[in-house]
C-alpha positions as CSV (number, residue, x, y, z in Angstrom):
1,M,-163.5,142.1,194.2
2,K,-161.8,138.8,194.1
3,S,-163.2,137.6,190.8
4,Q,-161.2,138.9,187.7
5,L,-162.6,140.8,184.8
6,P,-161.2,141.5,181.4
7,E,-158.3,144.0,181.8
8,T,-157.3,145.1,178.5
9,T,-159.6,146.5,175.6
10,E,-158.6,143.4,173.5
11,E,-159.6,141.1,176.3
12,L,-162.7,142.9,176.9
13,M,-163.8,142.8,173.1
14,H,-163.6,139.0,173.2
15,A,-165.2,138.5,176.6
16,E,-168.3,136.3,176.9
17,W,-170.7,136.2,179.8
18,K,-168.8,133.3,181.5
19,D,-165.8,135.8,181.9
20,F,-168.3,138.3,183.9
21,E,-170.5,135.5,185.7
22,P,-168.2,135.0,188.6
23,A,-168.0,138.7,189.5
24,A,-171.9,138.9,189.1
25,T,-172.2,136.3,191.5
26,E,-169.8,137.7,193.9
27,L,-171.5,141.1,193.8
28,A,-174.8,139.6,194.4
29,S,-173.7,137.5,197.4
30,Y,-172.1,140.3,199.4
31,S,-173.6,140.8,202.9
32,L,-174.0,144.5,202.4
33,N,-173.7,146.8,205.4
34,S,-172.4,150.4,206.0
35,D,-168.7,149.1,206.6
36,N,-168.5,147.5,203.1
37,L,-171.0,149.7,201.1
38,Y,-168.6,152.0,199.3
39,E,-166.1,149.1,198.5
40,W,-169.2,147.1,197.3
41,L,-170.1,150.2,195.1
42,A,-166.7,150.4,193.6
43,D,-166.7,146.8,192.7
44,W,-170.1,147.3,191.2
45,S,-168.8,150.4,189.3
46,T,-166.0,148.4,187.8
47,F,-168.4,145.5,186.8
48,A,-171.2,147.8,185.4
49,G,-168.4,150.0,183.6
50,K,-166.9,147.1,181.7
51,G,-170.1,145.4,180.9
52,F,-171.7,148.6,179.2
53,E,-168.5,149.6,177.7
54,L,-168.4,146.2,176.1
55,Y,-171.9,147.0,174.5
56,N,-170.8,150.4,173.4
57,R,-167.6,149.2,171.7
58,L,-169.5,146.6,169.8
59,Y,-172.1,149.3,168.9
60,I,-169.4,151.6,167.8
61,A,-167.7,148.7,165.7
62,R,-171.0,147.9,164.2
63,T,-171.6,151.6,163.1
64,L,-167.9,152.1,161.9
65,N,-168.6,149.5,159.2
66,T,-172.3,148.1,158.8
67,D,-171.1,145.7,156.1
68,D,-168.7,143.8,158.5
69,K,-170.5,140.5,158.9
70,Q,-168.2,139.4,161.8
71,I,-168.9,142.3,163.7
72,E,-172.7,142.1,163.0
73,E,-172.5,138.6,164.3
74,R,-170.5,139.4,167.4
75,F,-172.9,142.1,168.2
76,N,-176.1,140.0,167.7
77,T,-174.6,137.2,169.7
78,F,-173.7,139.8,172.6
79,M,-177.4,140.8,172.4
80,D,-178.6,137.4,172.7
81,N,-176.5,135.9,175.2
82,F,-174.6,138.5,177.2
83,Y,-176.8,141.6,177.3
84,P,-179.8,140.1,179.0
85,E,-177.5,138.5,181.6
86,L,-176.1,142.0,182.3
87,L,-179.3,143.7,182.5
88,A,-180.6,140.9,185.0
89,T,-177.5,141.2,187.1
90,E,-177.9,145.0,187.3
91,Q,-181.4,144.6,188.4
92,K,-180.4,142.2,191.1
93,L,-177.7,144.6,192.3
94,K,-180.2,147.7,192.3
95,E,-182.6,145.5,194.3
96,K,-179.8,144.6,196.8
97,L,-178.8,148.3,197.4
98,I,-182.6,149.2,197.7
99,A,-183.3,146.5,200.1
100,S,-180.5,147.4,202.3
101,N,-182.1,150.8,203.2
102,L,-178.3,152.2,203.0
103,E,-178.2,155.9,201.7
104,P,-174.7,156.3,200.0
105,E,-173.6,160.1,199.8
106,G,-174.3,161.6,196.4
107,F,-176.7,158.6,195.7
108,A,-180.2,160.3,196.2
109,I,-180.9,160.7,192.4
110,P,-179.4,157.3,191.5
111,L,-181.3,155.6,194.1
112,R,-184.6,157.3,193.0
113,N,-183.8,156.2,189.4
114,M,-183.0,152.7,190.6
115,R,-186.2,152.2,192.5
116,S,-187.9,153.3,189.3
117,D,-186.0,150.7,187.1
118,A,-186.7,148.0,189.6
119,S,-190.3,148.5,189.5
120,L,-190.1,148.5,185.6
121,F,-188.0,145.6,185.2
122,R,-189.4,142.3,183.9
123,E,-187.4,139.4,183.0
124,S,-189.5,138.2,180.2
125,N,-188.7,141.6,178.5
126,L,-185.0,141.1,178.2
127,P,-185.1,139.0,174.9
128,L,-187.7,141.5,173.5
129,L,-185.3,144.3,174.4
130,S,-182.6,142.3,172.7
131,E,-184.7,141.8,169.6
132,A,-185.7,145.5,169.4
133,M,-182.1,146.5,169.3
134,K,-181.3,144.1,166.6
135,L,-184.3,145.6,164.5
136,S,-182.8,148.9,165.2
137,S,-179.4,147.6,163.8
138,E,-181.4,146.4,160.8
139,Y,-182.5,149.8,160.2
140,D,-178.9,151.1,160.4
141,R,-177.9,148.4,157.9
142,I,-180.5,149.6,155.4
143,I,-179.4,153.3,155.7
144,G,-175.7,152.3,155.6
145,T,-176.0,150.6,152.2
146,Q,-177.8,153.7,150.5
147,T,-175.5,155.0,147.7
148,V,-176.3,156.9,144.5
149,Q,-174.3,157.7,141.2
150,W,-173.5,161.4,141.1
151,D,-171.0,162.9,138.5
152,G,-169.9,159.6,137.6
153,E,-169.1,158.3,141.1
154,E,-170.8,156.1,143.5
155,I,-171.3,158.2,146.7
156,T,-173.4,158.0,149.8
157,I,-176.8,160.1,150.3
158,T,-174.8,162.0,152.9
159,Q,-172.0,163.1,150.5
160,L,-174.5,164.8,148.5
161,R,-175.1,167.4,151.1
162,P,-172.5,169.9,149.6
163,V,-174.6,170.0,146.4
164,F,-177.5,171.3,148.3
165,Q,-175.3,174.5,149.0
166,E,-174.4,175.1,145.3
167,T,-176.0,178.3,143.4
168,D,-176.9,176.1,140.5
169,R,-180.7,175.5,141.4
170,Q,-181.1,172.7,138.8
171,R,-178.2,170.6,140.2
172,R,-179.6,171.3,143.7
173,E,-182.9,170.1,142.5
174,D,-181.4,166.8,140.8
175,A,-179.3,166.0,143.9
176,W,-182.4,166.4,146.2
177,R,-184.7,164.1,144.1
178,L,-181.9,161.6,143.5
179,S,-181.5,161.4,147.4
180,M,-185.2,161.2,148.1
181,D,-185.7,158.5,145.3
182,R,-183.0,156.6,147.0
183,W,-184.7,156.8,150.4
184,Y,-188.1,156.0,148.9
185,A,-186.7,152.9,147.3
186,D,-186.2,151.4,150.7
187,R,-189.8,152.4,151.8
188,D,-191.0,148.8,152.1
189,A,-187.9,147.6,153.8
190,I,-188.0,150.3,156.6
191,T,-191.9,149.9,156.9
192,A,-191.2,146.3,157.4
193,V,-188.8,146.9,160.2
194,W,-191.5,149.2,161.7
195,Q,-194.0,146.6,161.5
196,K,-191.8,144.1,163.4
197,L,-190.6,146.7,165.9
198,L,-194.0,148.1,166.9
199,P,-195.5,144.9,168.5
200,I,-192.4,144.2,170.2
201,R,-192.6,147.6,172.0
202,L,-196.4,147.0,172.9
203,K,-195.4,143.7,174.2
204,I,-192.6,145.2,176.5
205,A,-195.1,147.7,177.9
206,A,-197.7,144.9,178.6
207,N,-195.2,142.7,180.3
208,A,-194.3,145.6,182.4
209,D,-198.1,146.2,183.5
210,K,-198.3,149.5,181.8
211,P,-201.4,150.8,180.0
212,D,-199.3,151.9,176.9
213,F,-195.8,152.1,175.6
214,R,-195.7,155.7,176.2
215,T,-196.2,155.3,180.0
216,Y,-193.6,152.5,180.0
217,R,-191.1,154.6,178.1
218,W,-191.7,157.8,180.2
219,Q,-190.7,155.7,183.3
220,F,-187.8,154.0,181.4
221,L,-186.4,157.5,180.5
222,Q,-186.8,158.7,184.1
223,R,-189.0,161.6,183.3
224,F,-189.8,162.7,186.7
225,D,-190.0,166.5,186.2
226,Y,-192.5,166.8,183.4
227,T,-195.5,164.9,181.8
228,P,-196.8,164.2,178.3
229,Q,-199.2,167.2,178.7
230,D,-196.2,169.3,179.5
231,C,-195.0,168.3,176.0
232,Y,-198.3,169.3,174.4
233,S,-198.0,172.7,175.9
234,F,-194.4,173.0,174.6
235,H,-195.7,172.2,171.1
236,D,-198.6,174.8,171.4
237,A,-196.1,177.5,172.6
238,I,-193.8,176.4,169.7
239,E,-196.7,176.8,167.2
240,E,-197.5,180.2,168.8
241,V,-194.2,181.8,169.1
242,V,-191.5,179.7,166.9
243,V,-193.6,178.8,163.7
244,P,-194.3,182.6,162.8
245,A,-190.5,183.2,163.3
246,A,-189.5,180.3,161.3
247,Y,-192.1,181.4,158.5
248,H,-190.4,184.9,158.4
249,I,-187.1,183.2,157.8
250,Y,-188.4,181.2,155.0
251,E,-190.0,184.0,153.5
252,K,-186.9,186.2,153.7
253,R,-185.0,183.3,152.1
254,R,-187.6,183.0,149.3
255,E,-187.3,187.1,148.6
256,Q,-183.4,187.0,148.8
257,L,-183.2,184.2,146.4
258,G,-185.9,186.0,144.0
259,L,-188.1,182.8,143.9
260,D,-191.9,182.7,143.6
261,V,-192.0,179.7,145.8
262,L,-189.4,178.1,148.1
263,R,-188.7,174.4,147.5
264,P,-187.1,171.8,149.7
265,W,-183.9,172.1,147.6
266,D,-183.5,175.9,148.2
267,L,-183.2,175.5,152.0
268,D,-179.3,175.3,152.4
269,V,-177.9,177.5,149.5
270,D,-176.5,180.8,150.7
271,T,-179.0,183.6,150.2
272,T,-176.0,186.2,149.4
273,G,-175.2,184.5,146.1
274,L,-171.8,183.8,147.4
275,P,-170.1,180.3,147.0
276,A,-171.0,177.7,149.6
277,L,-169.0,177.9,152.9
278,K,-166.3,175.3,152.7
279,P,-164.9,175.4,156.3
280,F,-162.2,172.5,155.8
281,K,-160.9,170.2,153.2
282,N,-160.4,167.0,155.2
283,V,-160.8,165.7,158.6
284,D,-157.6,166.3,159.8
285,E,-158.1,170.2,159.2
286,L,-161.5,169.9,161.0
287,T,-160.1,168.5,164.2
288,K,-157.3,170.8,164.3
289,K,-159.3,174.0,163.8
290,T,-161.9,172.8,166.2
291,A,-159.3,172.3,168.9
292,I,-158.2,175.9,168.5
293,I,-161.7,176.9,169.1
294,F,-162.0,174.9,172.3
295,N,-158.8,176.3,173.7
296,K,-160.3,179.8,173.3
297,V,-163.7,178.8,175.0
298,D,-161.8,177.3,177.9
299,Q,-158.3,175.9,178.2
300,E,-159.2,172.8,180.1
301,L,-162.0,172.0,177.6
302,G,-159.2,172.4,174.9
303,Q,-157.2,169.9,176.8
304,Y,-160.1,167.5,176.8
305,F,-160.4,167.7,173.2
306,S,-156.7,167.1,172.7
307,T,-157.1,163.9,174.6
308,L,-159.7,162.8,172.2
309,M,-157.3,163.5,169.3
310,K,-154.1,161.9,170.9
311,E,-156.2,158.9,172.0
312,D,-157.9,158.1,168.5
313,L,-161.2,158.6,170.0
314,L,-162.7,160.6,167.1
315,D,-164.0,158.9,163.7
316,L,-165.4,162.1,161.8
317,G,-165.4,161.3,158.0
318,N,-168.2,159.9,155.9
319,R,-167.8,156.7,153.9
320,K,-169.7,153.8,152.2
321,H,-171.1,151.3,154.9
322,K,-170.5,153.8,157.6
323,G,-173.8,154.2,159.9
324,P,-175.8,157.2,159.7
325,G,-175.7,160.5,161.9
326,A,-173.4,161.3,164.6
327,Y,-173.1,160.5,168.3
328,C,-170.9,160.3,171.4
329,M,-170.4,157.2,173.1
330,D,-169.1,156.7,176.7
331,L,-166.3,154.1,177.4
332,P,-167.0,154.2,181.1
333,S,-164.4,151.7,182.2
334,I,-161.5,153.7,181.0
335,R,-163.4,156.9,181.7
336,R,-163.3,158.3,178.1
337,P,-165.6,159.2,175.2
338,F,-165.7,158.2,171.7
339,V,-167.1,160.7,169.1
340,F,-168.6,159.4,165.8
341,A,-169.6,161.7,162.8
342,N,-170.0,161.6,159.1
343,A,-168.3,164.9,157.7
344,V,-168.3,166.0,154.2
345,G,-167.0,169.4,154.3
346,V,-170.0,171.7,155.1
347,H,-170.6,174.0,158.1
348,D,-173.0,171.6,159.6
349,D,-170.0,169.2,160.3
350,V,-168.3,172.0,162.2
351,A,-171.6,172.4,164.4
352,T,-171.9,168.6,164.8
353,L,-168.3,168.3,166.1
354,L,-168.9,171.0,168.4
355,H,-172.2,169.4,169.6
356,E,-170.8,165.9,170.1
357,S,-167.8,167.4,171.8
358,G,-170.1,169.0,174.2
359,H,-171.4,165.6,175.0
360,A,-167.8,164.2,175.5
361,F,-166.9,167.2,177.9
362,H,-170.0,166.3,179.9
363,F,-168.8,163.0,180.5
364,L,-165.2,164.0,181.3
365,E,-166.4,166.8,183.7
366,S,-168.4,164.3,185.7
367,C,-165.7,161.8,185.8
368,S,-164.5,163.0,189.0
369,L,-167.7,161.4,190.6
370,P,-166.5,158.0,192.1
371,F,-169.3,155.6,191.0
372,Y,-170.4,154.6,187.5
373,H,-174.4,155.1,188.5
374,Q,-173.6,158.8,189.3
375,L,-172.3,159.5,185.9
376,N,-175.6,159.4,184.0
377,P,-177.3,162.6,183.6
378,P,-181.0,163.0,182.4
379,M,-180.9,163.2,178.7
380,E,-182.7,166.6,178.8
381,F,-179.6,168.0,180.2
382,A,-177.1,166.1,178.3
383,E,-178.4,167.9,175.2
384,V,-178.1,171.2,177.0
385,A,-174.3,170.2,177.3
386,S,-173.9,169.7,173.7
387,M,-176.2,172.4,172.3
388,S,-174.8,175.1,174.5
389,M,-171.3,174.2,173.3
390,E,-172.3,174.9,169.8
391,L,-173.5,178.5,170.7
392,L,-170.6,179.0,173.4
393,A,-168.0,178.2,170.6
394,A,-169.6,180.2,167.8
395,P,-167.7,183.5,168.5
396,Y,-164.4,181.8,168.0
397,L,-165.1,180.3,164.3
398,T,-162.8,183.0,162.9
399,D,-159.0,183.3,163.6
400,D,-156.2,185.3,162.1
401,H,-154.3,182.3,160.9
402,D,-156.0,178.8,161.6
403,G,-159.8,179.5,161.8
404,F,-162.4,178.1,159.7
405,Y,-163.7,181.5,158.4
406,D,-162.8,185.1,157.7
407,P,-165.1,187.4,159.9
408,S,-167.7,187.8,156.9
409,E,-167.9,184.0,156.4
410,A,-168.3,183.5,160.1
411,A,-171.1,185.8,160.1
412,R,-172.8,183.7,157.4
413,A,-172.0,180.6,159.3
414,R,-173.6,181.7,162.6
415,I,-176.6,183.2,160.8
416,Q,-177.0,179.8,159.1
417,H,-176.6,178.0,162.5
418,I,-179.1,180.4,164.5
419,E,-181.7,180.3,161.9
420,S,-181.5,176.4,161.8
421,N,-181.9,176.6,165.6
422,I,-185.1,178.5,165.1
423,L,-186.2,176.2,162.3
424,F,-185.4,173.1,164.4
425,W,-188.2,173.7,167.0
426,P,-191.0,173.2,164.7
427,Y,-189.5,170.1,163.1
428,M,-188.9,168.6,166.8
429,S,-192.6,169.2,167.5
430,I,-193.5,167.1,164.4
431,I,-191.0,164.2,165.4
432,D,-192.3,164.1,169.1
433,L,-196.0,164.6,168.3
434,F,-195.8,161.9,165.6
435,Q,-194.6,159.6,168.3
436,H,-197.4,160.6,170.7
437,W,-199.8,159.6,168.0
438,V,-198.2,156.3,167.4
439,Y,-198.4,155.2,170.9
440,E,-201.8,156.5,171.5
441,N,-203.0,154.8,168.3
442,P,-200.8,151.7,167.9
443,Q,-203.0,149.5,165.9
444,A,-203.6,152.3,163.3
445,A,-199.7,153.0,163.4
446,M,-199.1,149.5,162.2
447,D,-200.3,150.6,158.8
448,G,-197.5,152.6,157.2
449,D,-199.8,154.6,155.0
450,A,-201.6,155.8,158.2
451,C,-198.2,157.0,159.4
452,D,-197.8,158.8,156.3
453,E,-201.0,160.6,156.4
454,V,-200.4,161.8,160.2
455,F,-196.7,162.8,159.5
456,G,-197.9,164.9,156.5
457,K,-200.6,166.6,158.5
458,L,-198.1,167.5,161.3
459,W,-195.6,168.7,158.7
460,D,-198.3,171.1,157.1
461,R,-199.1,172.3,160.5
462,F,-195.7,173.2,161.7
463,M,-193.6,173.7,158.5
464,P,-195.4,176.4,156.5
465,G,-193.3,178.5,154.0
466,V,-191.9,175.6,151.8
467,D,-193.8,174.4,148.9
468,W,-193.9,170.5,148.6
469,T,-196.4,170.5,145.6
470,G,-195.8,167.3,143.6
471,L,-193.4,165.9,146.4
472,E,-195.8,164.7,148.7
473,K,-194.7,161.1,148.8
474,Y,-191.2,162.4,150.1
475,K,-192.9,164.6,152.6
476,V,-195.2,162.3,154.1
477,T,-192.5,159.5,154.5
478,G,-190.1,161.9,156.3
479,W,-190.7,159.6,159.4
480,H,-188.5,157.0,157.8
481,R,-185.6,159.5,157.7
482,K,-185.5,160.0,161.6
483,A,-183.4,157.4,163.2
484,H,-184.7,158.2,166.6
485,I,-188.2,156.8,165.9
486,F,-186.5,153.4,165.1
487,A,-183.8,153.4,167.7
488,E,-184.7,155.6,170.6
489,P,-188.5,156.2,170.9
490,F,-189.7,159.4,172.5
491,Y,-186.1,160.6,172.6
492,Y,-186.6,163.9,170.8
493,I,-188.4,166.3,173.1
494,E,-184.9,166.4,174.8
495,Y,-183.5,168.5,172.0
496,G,-186.2,171.0,171.9
497,L,-186.1,171.6,175.8
498,A,-182.3,171.5,175.6
499,Q,-182.1,174.0,172.9
500,L,-184.3,176.4,175.0
501,G,-182.0,175.9,177.8
502,A,-179.0,176.3,175.7
503,T,-180.1,179.7,174.4
504,L,-180.7,180.8,177.8
505,I,-177.0,179.9,178.7
506,Y,-176.0,181.7,175.4
507,G,-177.8,184.9,176.5
508,N,-175.9,184.9,179.7
509,A,-172.7,184.4,177.9
510,R,-173.5,187.6,175.8
511,K,-173.2,189.4,178.8
512,D,-170.4,187.6,180.8
513,Q,-168.8,184.6,178.7
514,R,-166.5,183.6,181.3
515,A,-169.0,183.3,184.1
516,A,-171.6,181.4,181.7
517,V,-168.8,178.9,180.8
518,A,-168.0,178.4,184.5
519,N,-171.6,177.7,185.4
520,Y,-171.9,175.5,182.3
521,R,-169.1,173.4,183.5
522,K,-170.2,173.5,187.2
523,A,-173.5,172.0,186.1
524,L,-171.7,169.2,183.8
525,A,-169.6,168.0,186.8
526,L,-172.7,167.1,188.8
527,G,-173.4,164.4,186.4
528,G,-176.6,162.5,187.4
529,T,-176.5,163.5,191.2
530,V,-179.3,166.3,191.1
531,P,-182.6,166.5,189.8
532,L,-183.1,167.8,186.3
533,P,-184.6,171.4,187.2
534,E,-181.4,172.0,189.5
535,L,-179.2,171.1,186.5
536,Y,-180.7,173.8,184.5
537,K,-180.6,176.4,187.3
538,T,-177.0,175.7,187.9
539,A,-176.0,176.1,184.4
540,G,-177.8,179.5,184.5
541,A,-181.1,178.5,182.6
542,R,-184.5,177.0,183.5
543,L,-186.5,174.1,182.5
544,A,-189.6,175.5,180.7
545,F,-192.5,174.7,178.3
546,D,-194.3,178.1,178.1
547,S,-194.5,180.9,175.4
548,K,-192.9,183.5,177.7
549,T,-189.7,181.7,178.0
550,L,-189.8,180.9,174.2
551,K,-190.5,184.5,173.4
552,E,-187.2,185.3,175.5
553,A,-185.1,182.9,173.6
554,I,-186.4,184.0,170.2
555,K,-185.4,187.6,171.0
556,I,-181.9,186.6,172.0
557,L,-181.5,184.8,168.8
558,K,-183.1,187.6,166.6
559,D,-180.8,190.1,168.3
560,V,-177.8,187.9,167.4
561,L,-179.0,187.8,163.9
562,A,-179.5,191.4,163.6
563,E,-175.7,192.1,164.8
564,L,-174.4,189.4,162.5
565,Q,-176.1,190.9,159.4
566,T,-174.1,193.9,159.9
567,Q,-170.8,192.0,159.6
568,I,-171.6,190.1,156.1
């Protein structure tokens, strides 16, 4: 490619569309044929990699400090001026490749996706998509400012999490109510964001000639291998198989704690009466001990994690004005991932780092593929990569000198993790079914009170075992506390399907750890070049929505729980 693109990260961070436009024009003007196809694909990969890396870097910068007005302005300017042009250029280049009737090797699935994207693209949607992203940014800003006074200090809500594990029940309740009150104080602000966001999504679907936003989103998410009805079947199977298992966990917890009823602030404290697990004192200790674990899982995976440490591609500690949650963001131009988290010293932080590192390994494994558009796996399998790593790494939480725990503590941590996996499936069903209701009833969903009512009913259906009497206003506004609803609509079923796949992979590892890890890595290396069911099969799992497969998974997890109970 004759046109020059920004070379260094610093140049890229200050780039404007005018710096990319000559390359965009050159790529669009190619007379494409079999002789120059692969050269053109390589140039396109460079262009797309740098363009989307700029978006990702600005997103990272914005979440690292939600109070940085300069970054916020830079991000919004990018979304208004650069991003629509980037998407429009990508559309032109996809159409160019499709029209050529050329079939590059390893491009069957990317071409399928491109044809789908091409039929969905509408230039009129570009400013709407940018506006939706800015509203998502506004949601993050609201969450990023949430602090409370606790023990004489101003701290973030996330920094209250260790208190929920303390044995003093009154302190747990006080902390829980304080955090919920702080969330509830933003109820009107969050609902206002929602009421601006929902009409934009409906307009996007209408512009794309889709009957509703769910249909639009299904195609946007490239869900070729299952339908909304499959999701309903999966939720019914979860209600049949998993909800009783979850209820049993809650009842066992209630009995072990000696309580008449289990309340929301009783869900994280250790039922043994022992002090809460404290796996690390600071982020440096978290990263070093995690590195040891990955070297035990697989030495090459350990090398991947060492690269993240050496190249400053981890930001793991919680602080004021940092965005919520955790993520792994690809930097495709330099073929590196970046991991973001909000660690405060609890076991969840360890599990989160294992999870996000699984995403990072997925990207690094697929980087041997030559072209940018081969690197994007379906999200359902991207989550298999991360959730499997939580389970594959779990046996190595203890170490003679440098582990997070002694053997008894490791057993407690693993029990906590496996029980939370079981409890997650019903919660996932609530979030996914809530979104199905929203986009089947968009006019009703404009009313925040109507959303509260539906969310509360779904909660009662899938989450028996915890008493929310007198706490109903916090229960029904739980949808405010799930960022995916605001930022990534319908992106949640992936976690449930992936957890099922990951559990099956873990079942294989219990028989032959080395072979299971090898199959896992082989599947990761395929990137986005084969269909979703084939990715599952290569990894040693299967894409499924039925109660029979869920029963198999629950049995694996129950067997592990029984073994771990003997080690405490």
